[in-house]
C-alpha positions in Angstrom: 0.0 0.0 0.0 2.8 2.4 0.8 4.6 1.7 -2.5 1.3 2.5 -4.4 1.0 5.8 -2.5 4.6 6.6 -3.1 4.3 5.9 -6.8 1.1 8.0 -7.1 2.8 10.8 -5.3 5.8 10.6 -7.5 3.6 10.5 -10.6 1.7 13.5 -9.4 4.9 15.4 -8.7 6.3 14.5 -12.2 3.1 15.5 -13.9 2.9 18.7 -11.9 6.5 19.6 -12.6 6.0 18.9 -16.3 3.0 21.2 -16.4 4.9 23.9 -14.6 7.9 23.5 -17.0 5.6 23.9 -19.9 4.5 27.2 -18.5 8.2 28.2 -18.1 9.0 27.1 -21.7 6.1 29.1 -23.0 7.1 32.1 -20.9 10.6 31.8 -22.2 9.5 31.4 -25.8 7.2 34.5 -25.5 10.0 36.5 -23.8 12.4 35.5 -26.5 9.9 36.2 -29.2 9.2 39.7 -27.7 12.9 40.4 -27.7 13.2 39.3 -31.3 10.2 41.4 -32.3 11.5 44.4 -30.3 14.9 44.1 -31.9 13.5 43.7 -35.3 10.6 46.1 -35.1 11.4 47.6 -38.5 11.4 44.2 -40.2 8.2 43.3 -38.4 6.6 46.6 -39.4 7.6 45.9 -43.0 6.1 42.5 -42.9 2.9 43.7 -41.4 2.8 46.6 -43.8 3.2 44.3 -46.7 0.5 42.0 -45.4 -1.9 44.9 -45.0 -0.9 46.3 -48.4 -1.6 42.9 -50.0 -5.2 42.9 -48.8 -6.0 46.6 -49.2 -6.2 48.7 -52.4 -4.9 52.3 -52.4 -6.7 55.1 -54.2 -4.0 55.2 -56.8 -4.3 51.5 -57.5 -8.1 51.8 -57.8 -7.7 54.8 -60.2 -5.1 52.9 -62.3 -7.4 49.8 -62.5 -10.3 52.0 -63.5 -8.3 53.7 -66.2 -7.0 50.3 -67.5 -10.5 49.0 -67.7 -11.6 52.1 -69.5 -8.8 51.8 -72.1 -9.7 48.1 -72.6 -13.4 49.0 -73.1 -12.5 51.7 -75.6 -10.2 49.4 -77.5 -12.9 46.8 -77.7 -15.4 49.4 -79.0 -12.9 50.4 -81.7 -12.5 46.8 -82.7 -16.2 46.3 -82.8 -16.6 49.4 -85.1 -14.0 48.0 -87.4 -15.7 44.7 -87.6 -19.1 46.4 -88.3 -17.5 48.4 -91.2 -16.2 45.1 -92.6 -19.7 43.6 -92.3 -18.9 41.3 -89.4 -20.5 40.9 -86.0 -18.8 42.2 -82.9 
C-alpha cells in the first residue's frame, strides 16, 4: 500500500512539474519572441505593412485599375466598329 501511495505521489509530482515546466517554456518562448520582435521592429513593421498592403487597395491602385478597364473597353469598342465596317458581327 505504501509503495502505491509513493508511486502515485511521484507520478503527481512529475506531472505537476511537467505542467509547470511547460509554462516556463512558453514564458521563455514568449519572452524571446518579444525580444526578437522588439529588436527587429522595422522588419516586423515591414512584414505587417506588406500584409496589409496585400489585402487593401490604395486610391492610386483603384484609379489605375479603372483607367486600365476604360482603355480596354474603348479598345474593344474600336475593334467592334472596325468589324461592323467590314460587315462582321462584334
